[in-house]
C-alpha positions in Angstrom: -13.7 -26.9 12.0 -14.6 -25.4 9.1 -13.2 -22.2 9.9 -10.0 -23.8 10.5 -9.9 -25.5 7.2 -10.7 -22.5 5.0 -9.2 -19.6 7.2 -6.4 -18.2 5.1 -4.4 -15.1 6.8 -3.4 -12.1 4.6 0.6 -13.0 5.5 -0.1 -16.6 4.1 -1.0 -15.1 1.0 2.0 -12.2 0.8 4.0 -15.4 1.5 2.5 -17.2 -1.3 3.0 -14.3 -3.4 6.5 -14.3 -2.6 7.1 -17.7 -3.0 5.5 -17.8 -6.6 7.7 -15.0 -7.9 10.5 -16.4 -6.1 10.5 -20.2 -8.3 8.8 -18.3 -11.6 11.8 -16.1 -11.9 13.8 -18.8 -10.9 12.7 -21.6 -13.2 11.6 -19.4 -15.8 15.1 -17.9 -16.2 17.4 -21.2 -16.1 14.8 -22.4 -18.6 15.7 -19.5 -20.8 19.8 -19.9 -19.8 19.2 -23.8 -21.1 17.6 -22.7 -24.0 20.3 -20.2 -24.8 17.4 -17.4 -24.6 18.0 -14.2 -22.7 18.0 -14.8 -19.0 16.6 -11.7 -18.2 14.0 -11.7 -20.3 12.6 -15.3 -19.0 12.8 -13.9 -15.0 10.5 -11.1 -16.3 8.3 -13.7 -17.5 8.5 -16.1 -14.8 7.7 -13.2 -12.2 4.2 -12.4 -14.4 3.5 -16.1 -14.3 4.5 -16.3 -10.5 2.4 -13.3 -9.8 -0.6 -13.8 -12.2 -1.2 -17.4 -10.7 -1.0 -15.8 -7.1 -3.6 -13.3 -7.8 -5.9 -15.5 -9.5 -5.4 -18.2 -6.5 -6.4 -15.2 -4.2 -9.6 -14.2 -6.0 -10.7 -17.6 -6.8 -9.8 -19.5 -3.3 -11.1 -16.7 -1.1 -14.0 -16.5 -2.8 -14.8 -20.1 -2.9 -13.7 -20.5 0.8 -15.9 -17.6 1.9 -19.2 -17.7 -0.3 -19.0 -21.6 -1.6 -17.3 -24.2 0.7 -19.3 -23.1 3.9 -22.5 -23.8 2.3 -21.8 -27.4 1.3 -21.2 -30.4 2.6 -17.2 -31.3 3.4 -17.2 -34.1 0.8 -17.5 -31.6 -2.3 -14.4 -29.5 -1.1 -11.7 -31.2 -2.1 -13.1 -31.2 -5.7 -14.2 -27.7 -6.3 -10.9 -26.6 -4.6 -9.0 -28.8 -6.8 -11.0 -27.0 -9.7 -10.1 -23.8 -8.6 -6.9 -24.4 -7.9 -6.0 -25.9 -11.2 -8.1 -22.7 -12.6 -5.5 -19.9 -10.8 -2.6 -21.7 -12.8 -4.4 -22.4 -16.0 -6.0 -18.6 -16.5 -3.0 -17.1 -14.8 -0.6 -18.7 -17.3 -2.6 -17.5 -20.0 -2.8 -14.1 -18.9 0.7 -14.0 -18.5 1.4 -15.2 -22.1 -1.1 -12.5 -23.3 0.7 -9.7 -21.0 4.3 -10.7 -22.1 3.3 -10.0 -25.7 1.7 -6.9 -25.2 5.6 -6.2 -23.0 7.8 -7.7 -26.2 8.9 -10.2 -24.4 10.4 -13.0 -26.3 8.8 -16.3 -25.2 10.4 -19.9 -26.2 8.5 -21.6 -28.3 6.5 -24.0 -26.6 4.5 -21.0 -24.7 3.4 -19.4 -28.2 2.9 -22.9 -30.1 1.7 -25.0 -27.5 0.1 -22.6 -24.9 -2.4 -24.4 -24.1 -0.7 -27.6 -23.3 1.6 -25.5 -21.2 -1.2 -23.8 -19.6 -3.1 -27.1 -18.2 0.6 -28.5 -17.3 0.8 -25.5 -14.8 -2.8 -25.7 -13.9 -1.8 -29.3 -12.7 1.4 -28.1 -11.0 -0.4 -25.4 -9.3 -3.5 -27.7 -7.6 -0.6 -29.9 -6.5 1.6 -27.3 -4.7 -2.1 -25.5 -3.4 -2.9 -28.8 -1.9 0.3 -28.7 0.3 0.1 -25.4 1.2 -3.5 -26.3 1.9 -2.4 -29.3 4.6 0.3 -27.0 6.0 -2.4 -24.1 6.6 -4.5 -26.5 8.2 -2.2 -27.7 10.3 -1.1 -24.6 11.2 -4.4 -23.5 12.0 -4.9 -26.1 14.0 -1.9 -25.4 16.4 -3.5 -21.9 16.5 -6.5 -23.1 17.8 -5.3 -25.9 20.4 -2.9 -23.0 21.3 -5.8 -20.1 21.9 -7.9 -22.8 23.8 -5.2 -24.0 26.2 -4.2 -20.0 27.0 -7.8 -19.5 27.8 -8.3 -22.6 29.8 -5.1 -21.2 32.1 -6.5 -17.9 32.0 -9.6 -19.0 33.0 -7.5 -21.1 35.9 -5.8 -18.3 37.2 -9.4 -16.4 37.3 -10.5 -18.7 39.4 -7.7 -18.5 41.9 -7.4 -14.7 41.4 -10.9 -13.7 43.4 -10.6 -15.8 46.2 -6.8 -14.6 47.2 -8.7 -10.9 47.0 -11.1 -12.4 48.9 -9.3 -14.1 51.7 -7.4 -11.1 52.4 -10.5 -8.7 52.3 -12.7 -11.2 54.8 -9.7 -11.2 57.2 -9.5 -7.3 57.3 -13.2 -7.3 58.1 -13.0 -10.2 60.8 -10.5 -7.9 62.9 -13.1 -4.7 62.3 -15.8 -7.1 63.9 -14.3 -6.9 67.2 -13.5 -3.6 67.8 -15.5 -1.5 65.5 -18.9 -2.6 64.1 -19.7 0.6 61.9 -16.3 0.4 60.0 -17.2 -3.8 59.6 -20.2 -2.5 57.8 -18.8 -0.1 56.1 -15.8 -2.6 54.5 -18.4 -5.3 53.1 -20.4 -2.7 51.5 -17.0 -1.2 49.9 -15.7 -5.4 49.2 -19.2 -5.7 47.8 -18.9 -2.3 45.2 -14.7 -3.2 44.9 -16.0 -6.8 43.5 -19.1 -5.4 41.1 -16.5 -3.4 39.3 -14.0 -6.0 38.9 -15.8 -9.3 38.2 -16.2 -8.8 34.1 -15.4 -11.5 31.9 -12.7 -9.6 30.3 -8.8 -10.7 31.0 -7.4 -6.8 29.7 -8.2 -3.6 31.9 -7.4 -0.1 30.5 -4.6 1.6 32.7 -7.5 4.0 34.0 -9.8 1.5 35.8 -6.9 -0.6 37.1 -5.8 2.4 38.8 -9.3 3.4 39.9 -9.5 -0.3 41.3 -6.3 0.0 43.3 -8.0 3.3 44.9 -10.9 1.9 45.8 -8.8 -1.3 47.4 -6.7 1.5 49.1 -10.0 3.3 50.7 -11.1 -0.4 51.9 -8.2 -1.0 53.8 -8.1 2.3 54.9 -11.4 1.5 57.3 -9.3 -0.6 59.1 -5.7 1.0 59.1 -7.4 4.8 59.7 -6.2 6.6 56.8 -3.2 5.6 57.3 -2.0 4.3 53.8 -0.8 7.0 51.2 -1.2 6.5 47.6 1.0 8.7 45.0 0.5 8.1 41.9 2.3 9.8 38.9 0.1 10.9 35.8 0.5 9.3 32.3 -0.5 10.4 29.0 0.0 6.7 27.2 -2.6 4.7 27.0 -2.2 1.2 28.1 -3.9 -2.2 28.7 -2.8 -5.0 31.4 -4.0 -7.9 33.3 -6.6 -6.9 35.9 -5.7 -6.5 39.5 -2.1 -6.6 38.5 -1.2 -3.2 40.3 -4.0 -4.0 42.6 -2.1 -6.9 44.3 0.7 -5.4 44.7 -0.7 -2.8 46.4 -2.1 -5.1 48.4 0.8 -7.2 48.8 3.1 -3.9 50.0 -0.3 -3.5 52.6 -0.2 -7.0 53.8 3.7 -7.2 54.1 4.8 -3.8 54.4 2.8 -2.0 56.8 4.1 -0.5 60.3 2.2 -0.1 63.2 5.1 2.2 64.7 5.1 4.7 61.6 2.3 7.5 60.6 2.0 5.6 57.6 2.6 3.5 54.5 3.5 5.2 51.4 3.0 3.5 48.1 4.0 5.4 44.9 3.1 4.3 41.4 5.0 5.5 39.0 5.5 4.3 34.9 8.5 4.6 32.2 6.3 4.9 28.9 9.2 4.4 26.4 10.2 0.8 28.2 6.1 -0.6 29.2 6.9 -0.5 32.6 5.2 0.0 35.8 7.1 0.8 38.9 5.2 -0.3 42.3 7.1 0.9 45.6 6.5 1.6 49.3 8.3 2.8 52.1 7.3 0.1 54.4 9.2 -2.9 56.0 11.7 -4.5 53.8 11.0 -7.8 52.4 12.7 -11.1 53.6 12.8 -12.8 50.5 12.2 -12.5 46.4 10.1 -16.0 46.2 6.4 -15.2 44.9 3.1 -17.1 46.8 0.1 -17.4 45.0 -0.7 -14.1 44.3 2.2 -13.1 42.8 2.8 -15.9 40.6 -0.7 -16.2 39.4 0.1 -12.3 38.1 3.6 -13.4 36.6 1.5 -16.0 34.4 -0.8 -13.9 33.5 1.6 -11.3 31.8 3.2 -14.2 30.3 0.0 -15.2 28.7 -1.2 -12.3 27.8 1.6 -9.7 27.2 4.6 -11.5 27.0 5.5 -9.4 30.3 6.8 -10.0 33.5 7.2 -8.6 36.8 10.0 -8.8 39.1 12.2 -7.7 42.2 13.5 -4.7 42.0 14.6 -3.7 45.3 14.2 -5.3 48.7 15.4 -2.8 50.9 13.1 -0.4 49.6 10.7 -2.5 48.5 10.1 -2.0 44.6 8.3 -4.4 41.8 8.7 -3.8 38.1 5.8 -4.8 35.6 7.3 -5.4 32.1 3.9 -5.1 29.9 4.7 -6.7 26.1 2.1 -6.0 23.9 -1.0 -7.1 25.6 -3.4 -9.0 23.2 -6.5 -10.4 25.1 -6.5 -13.3 22.3 -2.9 -13.7 22.4 -3.0 -16.7 20.0 -6.1 -15.3 18.0 -6.6 -17.1 14.7 
Protein backbone atom coordinates (compact mmCIF):
# COMPACT_ATOMS: atom_id res chain seq x y z
CA UNK A 1 0.00 0.00 0.00
CA UNK A 2 2.92 2.34 0.66
CA UNK A 3 4.12 2.02 -2.91
CA UNK A 4 0.69 2.95 -4.23
CA UNK A 5 0.50 6.09 -2.14
CA UNK A 6 4.06 7.25 -2.80
CA UNK A 7 4.64 6.25 -6.40
CA UNK A 8 4.55 9.20 -8.80
CA UNK A 9 5.31 8.34 -12.42
CA UNK A 10 7.59 10.33 -14.70
CA UNK A 11 4.64 11.33 -16.89
CA UNK A 12 2.88 12.67 -13.76
CA UNK A 13 5.77 15.07 -13.19
CA UNK A 14 5.68 16.05 -16.86
CA UNK A 15 1.99 16.93 -16.56
CA UNK A 16 2.63 18.81 -13.31
CA UNK A 17 5.33 20.84 -15.09
CA UNK A 18 2.97 21.65 -17.96
CA UNK A 19 0.14 22.59 -15.59
CA UNK A 20 2.47 24.80 -13.54
CA UNK A 21 3.82 26.45 -16.68
CA UNK A 22 0.36 27.10 -18.15
CA UNK A 23 -1.34 28.43 -15.02
CA UNK A 24 1.70 30.44 -13.99
CA UNK A 25 1.81 32.18 -17.38
CA UNK A 26 -1.97 32.66 -17.54
CA UNK A 27 -2.48 34.06 -14.05
CA UNK A 28 0.62 36.21 -14.09
CA UNK A 29 -0.21 37.65 -17.53
CA UNK A 30 -3.74 38.42 -16.35
CA UNK A 31 -2.44 40.13 -13.20
CA UNK A 32 0.04 42.21 -15.19
CA UNK A 33 -2.66 43.27 -17.65
CA UNK A 34 -5.06 44.33 -14.85
CA UNK A 35 -2.28 46.43 -13.32
CA UNK A 36 -1.39 47.83 -16.76
CA UNK A 37 2.01 46.15 -16.85
CA UNK A 38 3.40 44.55 -20.04
CA UNK A 39 1.58 41.18 -20.26
CA UNK A 40 4.51 39.51 -22.03
CA UNK A 41 6.74 40.15 -19.03
CA UNK A 42 3.99 38.73 -16.84
CA UNK A 43 3.94 35.60 -18.99
CA UNK A 44 7.70 35.17 -18.68
CA UNK A 45 7.60 35.75 -14.93
CA UNK A 46 4.68 33.33 -14.56
CA UNK A 47 6.59 30.72 -16.53
CA UNK A 48 9.57 31.15 -14.19
CA UNK A 49 7.38 30.69 -11.13
CA UNK A 50 5.54 27.67 -12.60
CA UNK A 51 8.72 25.90 -13.63
CA UNK A 52 10.53 26.86 -10.42
CA UNK A 53 7.81 25.46 -8.17
CA UNK A 54 7.48 22.29 -10.27
CA UNK A 55 11.24 21.65 -10.15
CA UNK A 56 11.44 22.18 -6.39
CA UNK A 57 8.45 19.85 -5.97
CA UNK A 58 10.15 17.25 -8.16
CA UNK A 59 13.30 17.31 -6.04
CA UNK A 60 11.70 17.62 -2.59
CA UNK A 61 8.74 15.29 -3.01
CA UNK A 62 10.69 12.63 -4.94
CA UNK A 63 13.34 12.57 -2.22
CA UNK A 64 10.69 12.53 0.51
CA UNK A 65 8.73 9.66 -1.11
CA UNK A 66 11.80 7.53 -1.77
CA UNK A 67 14.01 8.21 1.24
CA UNK A 68 11.97 9.57 4.15
CA UNK A 69 8.33 8.47 4.22
CA UNK A 70 8.92 4.71 3.65
CA UNK A 71 10.94 4.68 6.90
CA UNK A 72 8.29 6.46 8.98
CA UNK A 73 4.85 5.47 10.30
CA UNK A 74 2.02 6.67 8.07
CA UNK A 75 0.84 9.09 10.76
CA UNK A 76 3.77 11.38 9.88
CA UNK A 77 3.16 11.37 6.13
CA UNK A 78 0.57 14.16 6.00
CA UNK A 79 2.47 16.79 8.04
CA UNK A 80 5.71 16.10 6.17
CA UNK A 81 3.92 16.28 2.83
CA UNK A 82 2.42 19.62 3.87
CA UNK A 83 5.86 20.91 4.82
CA UNK A 84 7.61 19.82 1.62
CA UNK A 85 4.75 21.03 -0.61
CA UNK A 86 4.81 24.39 1.13
CA UNK A 87 8.60 24.63 0.77
CA UNK A 88 8.31 23.87 -2.93
CA UNK A 89 6.01 26.85 -3.45
CA UNK A 90 7.85 29.16 -1.05
CA UNK A 91 11.37 28.51 -2.33
CA UNK A 92 10.21 28.23 -5.96
CA UNK A 93 8.72 31.73 -5.70
CA UNK A 94 11.81 33.23 -4.03
CA UNK A 95 14.16 31.76 -6.62
CA UNK A 96 11.88 32.84 -9.49
CA UNK A 97 11.82 36.44 -8.23
CA UNK A 98 15.61 36.39 -7.89
CA UNK A 99 15.98 35.13 -11.50
CA UNK A 100 13.45 37.68 -12.73
CA UNK A 101 15.56 40.49 -11.29
CA UNK A 102 18.69 39.08 -12.93
CA UNK A 103 16.83 38.91 -16.27
CA UNK A 104 15.51 42.47 -15.75
CA UNK A 105 11.88 41.38 -15.89
CA UNK A 106 9.59 44.09 -14.53
CA UNK A 107 7.98 42.98 -11.28
CA UNK A 108 4.74 44.24 -9.78
CA UNK A 109 5.11 46.19 -6.56
CA UNK A 110 3.93 43.49 -4.15
CA UNK A 111 6.57 41.04 -5.36
CA UNK A 112 9.32 43.57 -4.68
CA UNK A 113 8.08 45.00 -1.40
CA UNK A 114 6.32 42.00 0.21
CA UNK A 115 8.19 39.06 -1.26
CA UNK A 116 8.10 37.01 1.96
CA UNK A 117 4.32 37.33 2.38
CA UNK A 118 3.69 36.55 -1.29
CA UNK A 119 6.00 33.54 -1.15
CA UNK A 120 4.19 32.22 1.94
CA UNK A 121 0.82 32.66 0.21
CA UNK A 122 2.00 30.83 -2.88
CA UNK A 123 3.49 28.12 -0.66
CA UNK A 124 0.08 27.56 0.96
CA UNK A 125 -1.57 27.49 -2.46
CA UNK A 126 1.04 25.00 -3.66
CA UNK A 127 0.23 22.72 -0.74
CA UNK A 128 -3.50 22.79 -1.57
CA UNK A 129 -2.85 21.98 -5.23
CA UNK A 130 -0.31 19.30 -4.20
CA UNK A 131 -2.85 17.67 -1.86
CA UNK A 132 -5.39 17.46 -4.69
CA UNK A 133 -2.81 16.00 -7.06
CA UNK A 134 -1.76 13.50 -4.38
CA UNK A 135 -5.35 12.29 -4.04
CA UNK A 136 -5.65 11.94 -7.79
CA UNK A 137 -2.35 10.05 -8.13
CA UNK A 138 -3.22 7.72 -5.25
CA UNK A 139 -6.64 6.90 -6.73
CA UNK A 140 -5.09 6.34 -10.15
CA UNK A 141 -2.43 4.03 -8.70
CA UNK A 142 -5.06 2.07 -6.78
CA UNK A 143 -7.03 1.59 -10.00
CA UNK A 144 -3.87 0.49 -11.83
CA UNK A 145 -3.17 -2.05 -9.09
CA UNK A 146 -6.71 -3.42 -9.25
CA UNK A 147 -6.47 -3.68 -13.05
CA UNK A 148 -3.09 -5.36 -12.80
CA UNK A 149 -4.31 -7.91 -10.25
CA UNK A 150 -7.37 -8.59 -12.39
CA UNK A 151 -5.23 -9.28 -15.45
CA UNK A 152 -2.93 -11.57 -13.49
CA UNK A 153 -5.92 -13.42 -12.03
CA UNK A 154 -7.45 -13.86 -15.50
CA UNK A 155 -4.14 -15.11 -16.87
CA UNK A 156 -3.76 -17.63 -14.05
CA UNK A 157 -7.30 -18.83 -14.73
CA UNK A 158 -6.58 -19.17 -18.44
CA UNK A 159 -3.34 -21.03 -17.74
CA UNK A 160 -5.25 -23.62 -15.71
CA UNK A 161 -7.45 -24.20 -18.78
CA UNK A 162 -4.54 -24.32 -21.22
CA UNK A 163 -2.45 -27.27 -20.06
CA UNK A 164 -5.42 -29.63 -19.47
CA UNK A 165 -6.66 -28.75 -22.97
CA UNK A 166 -3.35 -29.82 -24.48
CA UNK A 167 -3.05 -32.89 -22.27
CA UNK A 168 -6.55 -34.06 -23.19
CA UNK A 169 -5.67 -34.15 -26.89
CA UNK A 170 -2.22 -35.65 -26.33
CA UNK A 171 -3.57 -38.43 -24.11
CA UNK A 172 -6.26 -39.23 -26.65
CA UNK A 173 -3.53 -39.68 -29.25
CA UNK A 174 -1.53 -41.93 -26.93
CA UNK A 175 -4.64 -43.99 -26.10
CA UNK A 176 -5.11 -44.74 -29.79
CA UNK A 177 -1.46 -45.74 -30.18
CA UNK A 178 -1.53 -48.20 -27.28
CA UNK A 179 -3.78 -50.56 -29.25
CA UNK A 180 -1.66 -50.38 -32.43
CA UNK A 181 1.97 -49.78 -31.51
CA UNK A 182 3.11 -49.94 -27.89
CA UNK A 183 6.63 -48.77 -28.74
CA UNK A 184 5.27 -45.62 -30.41
CA UNK A 185 2.93 -45.09 -27.46
CA UNK A 186 5.90 -45.21 -25.09
CA UNK A 187 7.84 -42.79 -27.30
CA UNK A 188 4.82 -40.49 -27.37
CA UNK A 189 4.60 -40.45 -23.56
CA UNK A 190 8.29 -39.51 -23.32
CA UNK A 191 7.79 -36.73 -25.88
CA UNK A 192 4.77 -35.39 -23.99
CA UNK A 193 6.87 -35.32 -20.83
CA UNK A 194 9.71 -33.47 -22.59
CA UNK A 195 7.29 -31.05 -24.25
CA UNK A 196 5.59 -30.14 -20.98
CA UNK A 197 8.93 -29.74 -19.22
CA UNK A 198 9.99 -27.22 -21.88
CA UNK A 199 6.77 -25.23 -21.74
CA UNK A 200 5.72 -25.32 -18.08
CA UNK A 201 7.16 -22.02 -16.88
CA UNK A 202 5.53 -19.09 -15.17
CA UNK A 203 6.12 -16.64 -18.01
CA UNK A 204 2.99 -15.73 -19.93
CA UNK A 205 5.01 -14.56 -22.95
CA UNK A 206 7.58 -16.42 -25.04
CA UNK A 207 9.90 -15.32 -27.78
CA UNK A 208 8.70 -16.31 -31.24
CA UNK A 209 11.81 -18.48 -31.56
CA UNK A 210 10.84 -20.50 -28.47
CA UNK A 211 7.23 -20.74 -29.61
CA UNK A 212 8.27 -22.12 -33.00
CA UNK A 213 10.57 -24.61 -31.26
CA UNK A 214 7.60 -25.82 -29.20
CA UNK A 215 5.51 -26.11 -32.36
CA UNK A 216 8.15 -28.30 -33.99
CA UNK A 217 8.34 -30.49 -30.90
CA UNK A 218 4.56 -30.81 -30.88
CA UNK A 219 4.42 -31.80 -34.57
CA UNK A 220 7.12 -34.42 -33.99
CA UNK A 221 4.95 -35.80 -31.19
CA UNK A 222 1.90 -35.96 -33.46
CA UNK A 223 3.88 -37.49 -36.31
CA UNK A 224 4.45 -40.57 -34.15
CA UNK A 225 0.74 -41.20 -34.52
CA UNK A 226 0.37 -39.99 -38.11
CA UNK A 227 3.47 -41.58 -39.59
CA UNK A 228 5.27 -38.31 -40.46
CA UNK A 229 2.40 -37.16 -42.66
CA UNK A 230 2.30 -33.70 -41.05
CA UNK A 231 4.61 -31.27 -42.83
CA UNK A 232 5.58 -27.90 -41.37
CA UNK A 233 6.55 -25.03 -43.66
CA UNK A 234 7.83 -22.04 -41.67
CA UNK A 235 8.89 -18.79 -43.27
CA UNK A 236 11.99 -17.27 -41.61
CA UNK A 237 11.59 -13.98 -39.77
CA UNK A 238 14.17 -11.45 -38.66
CA UNK A 239 12.00 -9.46 -36.26
CA UNK A 240 12.20 -10.27 -32.54
CA UNK A 241 8.65 -10.89 -31.36
CA UNK A 242 7.17 -11.93 -28.05
CA UNK A 243 3.74 -13.53 -27.89
CA UNK A 244 1.53 -15.49 -25.49
CA UNK A 245 2.86 -19.01 -25.17
CA UNK A 246 1.08 -21.74 -27.14
CA UNK A 247 -0.39 -19.12 -29.51
CA UNK A 248 0.90 -20.73 -32.70
CA UNK A 249 0.94 -24.23 -31.21
CA UNK A 250 -2.81 -24.08 -30.48
CA UNK A 251 -3.60 -23.23 -34.10
CA UNK A 252 -1.27 -25.97 -35.38
CA UNK A 253 -2.97 -28.38 -32.99
CA UNK A 254 -6.35 -27.18 -34.28
CA UNK A 255 -5.25 -27.76 -37.89
CA UNK A 256 -4.20 -31.34 -37.12
CA UNK A 257 -7.29 -32.13 -35.08
CA UNK A 258 -9.84 -30.78 -37.58
CA UNK A 259 -8.00 -30.66 -40.88
CA UNK A 260 -6.21 -33.99 -41.22
CA UNK A 261 -7.68 -36.12 -44.03
CA UNK A 262 -6.77 -39.79 -43.81
CA UNK A 263 -7.20 -40.05 -47.56
CA UNK A 264 -4.41 -37.57 -48.31
CA UNK A 265 -0.71 -38.32 -48.30
CA UNK A 266 0.07 -35.44 -45.98
CA UNK A 267 -1.19 -32.38 -44.16
CA UNK A 268 0.82 -29.25 -44.92
CA UNK A 269 0.82 -26.46 -42.36
CA UNK A 270 2.23 -23.10 -43.42
CA UNK A 271 3.39 -20.49 -40.90
CA UNK A 272 4.32 -17.07 -42.27
CA UNK A 273 4.63 -13.52 -41.00
CA UNK A 274 3.91 -9.94 -42.05
CA UNK A 275 6.40 -7.99 -39.99
CA UNK A 276 5.01 -4.50 -40.63
CA UNK A 277 1.54 -5.54 -39.46
CA UNK A 278 2.72 -7.65 -36.50
CA UNK A 279 0.77 -10.48 -38.09
CA UNK A 280 1.26 -14.25 -37.91
CA UNK A 281 -0.51 -16.36 -40.54
CA UNK A 282 -1.22 -20.06 -39.96
CA UNK A 283 -2.67 -21.91 -42.94
CA UNK A 284 -3.18 -25.57 -43.81
CA UNK A 285 -4.32 -27.57 -46.84
CA UNK A 286 -6.58 -29.89 -44.87
CA UNK A 287 -10.34 -30.16 -44.80
CA UNK A 288 -12.38 -26.96 -45.01
CA UNK A 289 -13.80 -25.48 -41.83
CA UNK A 290 -17.51 -25.99 -41.20
CA UNK A 291 -17.86 -22.91 -39.02
CA UNK A 292 -15.86 -20.14 -37.36
CA UNK A 293 -17.12 -20.47 -33.78
CA UNK A 294 -14.27 -20.64 -31.27
CA UNK A 295 -13.95 -23.57 -28.89
CA UNK A 296 -12.15 -23.65 -25.54
CA UNK A 297 -8.61 -23.43 -26.95
CA UNK A 298 -9.25 -20.60 -29.41
CA UNK A 299 -11.36 -18.62 -26.93
CA UNK A 300 -8.51 -19.00 -24.45
CA UNK A 301 -6.03 -17.72 -27.04
CA UNK A 302 -8.27 -14.77 -27.91
CA UNK A 303 -8.47 -13.69 -24.27
CA UNK A 304 -4.73 -14.01 -23.68
CA UNK A 305 -3.97 -11.99 -26.81
CA UNK A 306 -6.34 -9.25 -25.63
CA UNK A 307 -4.94 -9.17 -22.10
CA UNK A 308 -1.25 -9.35 -22.94
CA UNK A 309 -0.95 -7.71 -26.35
CA UNK A 310 -4.13 -5.86 -27.19
CA UNK A 311 -4.23 -8.32 -30.09
CA UNK A 312 -6.67 -10.83 -31.53
CA UNK A 313 -7.06 -14.03 -33.51
CA UNK A 314 -9.47 -14.36 -36.41
CA UNK A 315 -10.52 -16.86 -39.08
CA UNK A 316 -9.40 -15.40 -42.41
CA UNK A 317 -10.44 -18.23 -44.75
CA UNK A 318 -12.65 -21.28 -44.05
CA UNK A 319 -12.15 -23.00 -47.45
CA UNK A 320 -8.36 -23.09 -47.12
CA UNK A 321 -8.28 -22.95 -43.32
CA UNK A 322 -6.31 -19.80 -42.46
CA UNK A 323 -5.96 -18.01 -39.14
CA UNK A 324 -4.51 -14.58 -38.48
CA UNK A 325 -2.88 -13.69 -35.16
CA UNK A 326 -2.62 -9.94 -34.71
CA UNK A 327 -0.02 -8.93 -32.14
CA UNK A 328 -0.27 -5.50 -30.62
CA UNK A 329 2.29 -4.36 -28.09
CA UNK A 330 2.86 -7.43 -25.93
CA UNK A 331 3.62 -6.75 -22.29
CA UNK A 332 3.64 -9.41 -19.58
CA UNK A 333 2.60 -6.78 -17.04
CA UNK A 334 0.08 -5.09 -19.24
CA UNK A 335 -1.23 -2.97 -16.38
CA UNK A 336 2.07 -2.47 -14.70
CA UNK A 337 2.36 0.30 -12.20
